[in-house]
N, C-alpha and C positions, 0 to 999 in steps of 0.2 A: 504494500500500500504506500509506504513512505518513499519519497524521492528526494534525495539530499540536495538537488539543484534548484528546489523551489522554495518560496517563502514559507516561514514557519513561525510558531509561537511557543514561548516558554510557559509551561503550565505552572511553574513555581512563582515567577515574578511578573508574567504578562508581557515580557519584552518581545517585540516583533523582529524576526530575523528577515532581512531583505533577501530577495531572490539572488541565488548564487552563493549564499552563505552556507558552507558545508560544515560548520562547527558541530562537534558531537556534544558540546556543553554550551549552555547559554553564555554569550559574551558578557552579559550584565551580572549574572548571579552564580555562574558556574554549575548550574543544575543540569543534569542529563535528561530532565523531563521535558523533552521537546516534541512538538507536533509538527509533522510535515505531511502534506498530501497534495496530490495533483489538483484536487478540486476544493482545496482549503477555503478559498475565497468565494465560492459559489453556492455552497450547501447552506440551507437555512432552517431545516426542521430538526429539532432536538428532542431527546427524551432525557430528563434529569431524574435520577433515582438516588435517594438518600441511602447510604451504606449501613446495613443492619440497624435501621433507624431507632427502634425502641432501645436496643442494647447500647447504641452509641450515645443516646441521651443520658442513659443511666451512668455510663462511663464518664461522660462530660461532667456530671454532677457529683461523681465520687471517683476522684483520680486513683484511689487505691485499687479500683477494679480494672485499671487500664490493661494489664497484661494477663488478666484472669479470664477463664472461660465463663461467659455469662449467658444464662437462659432466662428469657422473659416468658412467664406463663403461670398456670395454676398448679394444683397439687398433684397427687399420685395419678389421678384419672383425668387430669387436664391435658392440654396439648401445649406445645411450644409455640408461642406467638412470634418469637424472634430468637435467633441464636447469633451471638457475635462471631467474628471471624476466627477467633481462637477456638471457640466451641465447635465450629464447623470442621476444624482440623481433625476432630475426633469422630466426625460423621453426623453430628447433630444438625438438625435443620428445622425450619418452621413447619408447623402442622404435624410434626412427629409427636406421638404420645410422650408425655413427660417421663414416664417410667422407663421407656426405651432410651430416651436421651440421657437419663441419669445412669443407665447401665453402660452406655458408651463413654460417658464422661462423669464419673462419680464425684469428682471434685468441683463440678460446676457450681457457680453461685446462682441460685434461683431467686428471681425477683418477680413479685406480682406486678402486673401491668398497672401503670398510672396513666390512664388515657387522657386525663385533663392536662397533665404535663406534656405528653406527646403531642396533643392537639395544639397546645400553645407553641411548641417548637415548630410544628408543621405549618402553623399560620405565619410564623416569622419567615420561614423559607418561602412560603407562597408570596408574601409581601415583597421579598427581594426579587422573585421571578417577575411579578407584575410591574415592578419598577423598571425591569429590563425590557419587557414587551407586554402589550395589552392582550396578546394572543396566547393565553395560558390555559391549557385544558387539564385540570387535575384528574388523575386516575384513582388516587387514594390519598391518605394523609401524608405520604412521603414520596410521591412521584407525580410527574406531570409531563405533558408534551408542551413544547414552546415553538412558536413560529416567529423567527427573527427576520423574516423578509421585510426589507424597507427600513431597517433600523441602523443601517450603516452610517448615515449622516448624523443621526442622533448620538450614537456612541463613538463616532469617529474611528470605526474599525469594522472588520468583517464579523459576521455572526460567531465564527470560531473564536476570535479574540474576545468578543463580548462574553461568551460562555466561560472562557477561562477566568475572566475577571469576576463573573458571577460566582463561580465555584470558590474562588478565593474569598469573596465577601461572606459567603455562607460559612466557610470554615473559620474565618476570623471573627465574625460577629455573633454566630450562633454556636460555634464550637463543635460542629459535626462535619463529616465529609460527605461528598456526593460523587457519583459517577455520571458521566455525560456520554450520550450517544448522539452523533451528528450524521445526518444523511439528507436525502432529498424527499423522503416521505416518512410517515409515522411508523409503518411496519419495520423498516430497516433501522430507523433511529432507536426503536425499542430494543431490537436485537443488539445493536452496537453498544448500548449502555451496559449490557451484561458481559461484554467481551474483555473488559479490563478492570474488573472490580478487585479491591475497593480503591477509591480515590482515582478512578480511571477517566480516560477520555479516548474514545474510539470513533473512527470514521468509516462509513461505508459509502463510497461514491458510485456514480452511475457506471463508471467504466468497469468496476470489478464486481458489481452487485450480482449479476447472473452467475458468474463463475463461483463466487463465494457461496451463493445459495445452493448451487448444485450439490455440494458436498454435505449439506446439512440434513438432518433427519426431518421427516415430514411433520413431526410433532412440534417443530419450531414455528409452524404457521399458526397464527392466532385463530382459535376456534377449533383446532384439531385436538379433541380430547382423547381419552383412552379408547372409547368405543369406535370412533372414526379411525383412529390410528390402527387399531386391530383390523378394521375392515380394509384399509388401504394396504396394510402389510399382506393380508390374505390375497389381495389382488396383485401382489408383487411390487407394490410401491412403497419403498422404505425410505428413499431420499428425495429431496425436492428436485434433484436432477431428473428423476424419472418423470415427474409431472411436466417438466419443461419440454418434453418431446411428445406430449399428448395434446390433442386439439381441445379447445375450450368446450365446444359443443359435446364432445364425448364425455368430458368430465361432468358437465351439467346433466347429461342423460343418466350417468351412473350415480352421481352423488347429489343431484338436485341443486338448490340454490348455492350450497357450499362449493359446488364444482366450479362456479365462476371465480370464487375467491382463491381456490386452489390454483386455477389457471393463471390468474393475474398476479397473485403474490409470488408464485414460483418464478415469474419473469421479473420480479422486482417492481411491479406496478401496484400502487396503492393510491387511489384518488381521494381518500378521505381527508378532509381539512381539519386543521386544529381548531376545535370549537371552544371558545372561551368559557370560563367558569360554569360548571354544571351545578344545578341546584342540589343541595344535600337532600336525599330522600328520607333518611331515617338515622336516628342515633339510638344506641341501645346499651344495655349492661346485662351480662349474664354470667352464670357460674356453673361449672360441672362439679358435682359432689364426689368426694372420695368413696363414699358408700351411698347407695340409694336411700332416699328419704321419703317416707309415707306420712310422717307425723304432721298434721295440718299446722299446729302451733309453730313447729320449727320452720316449716315452709313460709309462714307469715313473717317470722323474724328475718329470714333471709331476703324475702321480698322487700322488706323495709330497707335493709342495707343496700340492696340493688337500686331502690328508688332514690336513695341519697346519692349513689354513684351517678345515676342517670341525670339527676338534677344538676350535679356538679359539671357534667359534660355539656349539658344544655347551656349552662351559664357561661362556660368557657367559650362555647361557639356563638354565644349571644343569640340564641334561638329559643323559641317556645313552641311546644307541640300541642296540637289539638286532637291528634289521634294517638291513643294509647293501646299498646299490644302486649299481652302476656304470652310468653312462650314457655312450654313445658316439653320435656323429652322423657319418655318412660324408660324403664329398665331394658325393654326390648327395642329401643331406638325409634319408637313411634313419636313423631312430633305433633304437638297440639298447640294451636295458636287461637287466642280469643282477643277480640278488639272492641273498643268503645270510643265513640267520638264525643269530645267535650264541647260545651257551648262557647267556650273561649279558651285560647291557648294557655298553657302553663309551663313554668319551669320550676315549680315548687315541689319538693320531695313529698310533702304531705298530700297534695292533690294527686300526684302520680300514684302514690300508695293507695289512697282511698278509692281511686278509679279502678286499679288493678285488683284490689282485695276481693270484691265480689266475684270477679272472674276466676280467681284462684279458689275461692270457697266452693264454687260449683264443681270444680275438678278434683279437689283434694278430699276425696271420700274413701281413702284407703289405698289408692294406687301409689305405687312406689315410683319416684322420679329420680332421674340421674342428672337432670339439668333444669334450671329455671332462669328465665330472663324477662326483662321488661324493656320496651322500646317506645320511642315517640316519633311521630311523623306529622305531616300536615303543618309545616312550620310557618311561623310569623316572626317578626323581629322581636327581640327581648322586651322592648319598651311597650309592646302590645300585650304582654303577658299578665294574666290574673287581674283583670279589672275589677272594681268594686261590684258586688252582687247583692241584690236585696234578699234573695233566697238564702245565700250562703254569707251571712253577715259576719262569720268568723274568719273570712278570708283575709281581711286586712291585718288581723292579729297574727294569722299564720305567716304572712309576709314579713312582719316586723320580727317575729321570733326567729324565722329562718335566716333573715338578714343578719341578725345579731349572732347567730350560731356560725354563719359563714365568716363573719369578721373575726371571731375567736379562732376558728380553724385556720384562717389565713395566717394568723400570727403564731399559733402554737401547734398546728398540725391537725390532721383530720380526726385523730382520736382524742383530741383535747376536750370535746364535748359531744355527748351522745344522748339519744333518746332511749328511754327504758325499753321500748318495744324491740330494740335491736340487740339488747344484751343476750349473750349466750348463743348468738347465731354462729353457725359453723363457717359461714362465709361473710 
């Protein structure tokens, strides 16, 4: 990919190397972290992904964890939400059952997720992205697509140079690292961001895209899950290169609408635009128990603690929800969801709990559950939450009490003040 006779950028200090500069180290800072590519100045679509985001935030806040394997997640029957790169050396990965991860890495430090903290860090990253370009399409709390087309005059440099400076700002101001993928479309930018992790910067240009893709497994194409991959393999299609030699009409006939994507993506064609900020659909809090729970009183205590967590996340996101959903999973993995719509949006733990409690009481009649969760949707701005209500005249008092509790917790920590109904909850 790299060609030493073309302009380059230093990823360490942002120094621009003029065409013809064949230095192996940056003339300005002596770093070997140089980017060179034949299409360096013409590619505009990027995917930016925070490195092991949850674990990186925890290591930022506790430097003693820096060189230790860290797992973010629940207890024995929970799953790994994030694994730092040290833990990954032992084979740990996200979505792995926690007990399996701890077998692979018994000395790992396990930390329960603090979504409010991660959301705050993610919002800081998002703000820096949006200061770089208005065309930011978030995919999750820690990754997004960016379209930097037309920003050259504003930032006085190519998109590649601007992205280098953005990565530096995130690292310097927020204390976490990111990996960047740069290409001419979203599909390839997303692939590129995974090529050089962590703290990476990889480029896939038009000239090498088709050849690069040919050697990749078909599972690399977005939307090819296990079932479709098994079907493709059964048909003798194991690598993207196999798709490159097949007609689009034949793929559509065989695989329906997905056949068009297989044909186009295999050729490096992706016509999707970067769509700015998508509306948040839902925010939730849930927990998986170490042992199944059938006791209604215990489930109510846990529901209250989850309602408090959800309220904290809503407040951090400055959102209020009018749709409340209770989620339960039985011991045989059957999922039950029950919802109720409020007459006005809320971000109060008390209202969240009181809304979900009757839904729980109708289900908690002796069935053993392995998971319980509560979520909010149908969002409005936080300043529209919990208006005065003639029927519920206690609402203003609830707001004052919860506001006072939030102030104490902000100073002294979440466990500094608790309501009695949460005492003894296992989660």
